[in-house]
C-alpha positions as CSV (number, residue, x, y, z in Angstrom):
1,M,-0.1,0.0,0.2
2,D,1.7,3.3,-1.3
3,F,0.7,6.3,1.2
4,H,1.2,9.4,-0.8
5,A,-0.1,12.9,-1.4
6,E,-0.5,14.8,-4.6
7,W,1.8,17.7,-3.4
8,C,4.7,15.5,-2.5
9,G,7.3,15.7,-4.9
10,P,9.4,12.3,-3.4
11,C,6.3,10.5,-3.7
12,K,6.5,11.1,-7.7
13,W,9.8,9.7,-7.4
14,I,9.0,6.2,-6.2
15,V,6.1,5.7,-8.6
16,P,8.1,4.0,-11.2
17,T,9.4,1.5,-8.8
18,L,5.8,0.8,-7.7
19,E,4.7,0.3,-11.3
20,E,7.9,-2.1,-12.0
21,V,6.6,-4.1,-8.9
22,A,3.2,-4.4,-10.1
23,R,4.0,-5.5,-13.5
24,A,6.6,-7.9,-12.2
25,R,4.2,-9.5,-9.5
26,A,1.3,-9.2,-11.4
27,G,-1.5,-11.9,-9.9
28,E,0.6,-12.3,-6.9
29,L,0.8,-8.7,-5.5
30,L,-1.6,-6.0,-5.6
31,V,-0.2,-2.2,-5.5
32,V,-2.8,0.1,-3.9
33,K,-2.7,3.9,-3.8
34,V,-3.8,6.0,-0.8
35,D,-3.7,9.6,-0.9
36,T,-3.4,10.7,2.9
37,D,-5.0,13.9,1.9
38,E,-8.3,12.1,1.0
39,A,-8.2,9.3,3.4
40,P,-6.7,10.7,6.4
41,E,-8.4,8.4,8.8
42,L,-6.5,5.5,6.9
43,A,-3.3,7.3,7.5
44,E,-3.8,7.6,10.9
45,E,-4.9,4.1,11.3
46,Y,-1.7,2.9,9.8
47,R,0.3,5.2,11.7
48,I,1.5,7.2,8.5
49,T,3.6,10.0,9.7
50,S,5.4,11.1,6.6
51,V,5.0,10.3,2.8
52,P,5.5,8.2,1.2
53,T,5.4,5.2,3.1
54,V,4.8,1.8,1.3
55,V,3.2,-0.8,3.5
56,L,3.4,-4.2,2.9
57,F,0.7,-6.4,3.7
58,Q,0.3,-10.3,4.1
59,D,-3.0,-12.4,5.0
60,G,-4.2,-8.9,6.1
61,R,-1.2,-8.1,8.4
62,E,1.2,-5.5,8.2
63,V,4.8,-7.2,7.7
64,D,7.1,-4.7,6.3
65,R,7.3,-0.8,5.4
66,S,9.6,1.6,3.9
67,R,9.5,5.2,4.8
68,G,11.0,7.8,1.9
69,V,12.1,7.3,-1.5
70,E,13.7,3.7,-1.1
71,P,13.4,1.8,-4.5
72,H,15.6,-1.1,-3.6
73,R,13.8,-1.3,-0.4
74,V,10.7,-1.7,-2.1
75,K,11.9,-4.1,-4.3
76,Q,13.3,-6.3,-1.5
77,M,9.8,-6.1,0.1
78,A,8.3,-7.3,-3.0
79,G,10.7,-10.4,-3.1
80,M,12.3,-8.9,-6.2
81,E,15.9,-8.3,-4.5
82,R,17.9,-10.1,-1.9
83,E,18.4,-8.3,1.5
84,G,21.1,-6.1,1.1
85,A,20.8,-5.7,-2.9
86,G,21.2,-2.1,-3.9
87,P,23.0,0.0,-6.3
88,G,25.9,-1.9,-7.8
89,R,24.7,-5.3,-5.8
90,A,23.4,-8.3,-7.6
91,S,19.5,-8.9,-7.6
92,T,17.9,-12.1,-8.0
93,G,15.9,-10.6,-11.1
94,R,13.3,-13.1,-10.3
95,A,10.0,-12.8,-8.2
96,G,9.3,-15.3,-5.4
97,T,12.8,-16.9,-5.0
98,D,14.0,-14.9,-1.9
99,P,14.2,-16.7,1.4
100,P,11.4,-16.8,3.9
101,G,10.2,-13.1,5.0
102,G,9.5,-12.1,1.3
103,I,6.2,-12.6,-0.3
104,P,5.7,-16.0,-1.1
């Protein structure tokens, strides 16, 4: 779940990563966008204190979250990169191959 705001510049920076995740994990993972100005009660319920914040849910429970613009972290949460992968580091490049803790 991508908590963002229309006026937030950094929120726009994470959009390409979220689109990539949605394409790569289509049918396995759903990317949902929540504008915190339009749904402040939802932002409060999930204790969103800054945007962008990406929250990963599995079986209806929060299992991970990323605050700020962290494209590699978001990909890791989605099971697209191994933990510690980042700029200049190897990625699996394959969804669903990461160890437990990722999305099955």
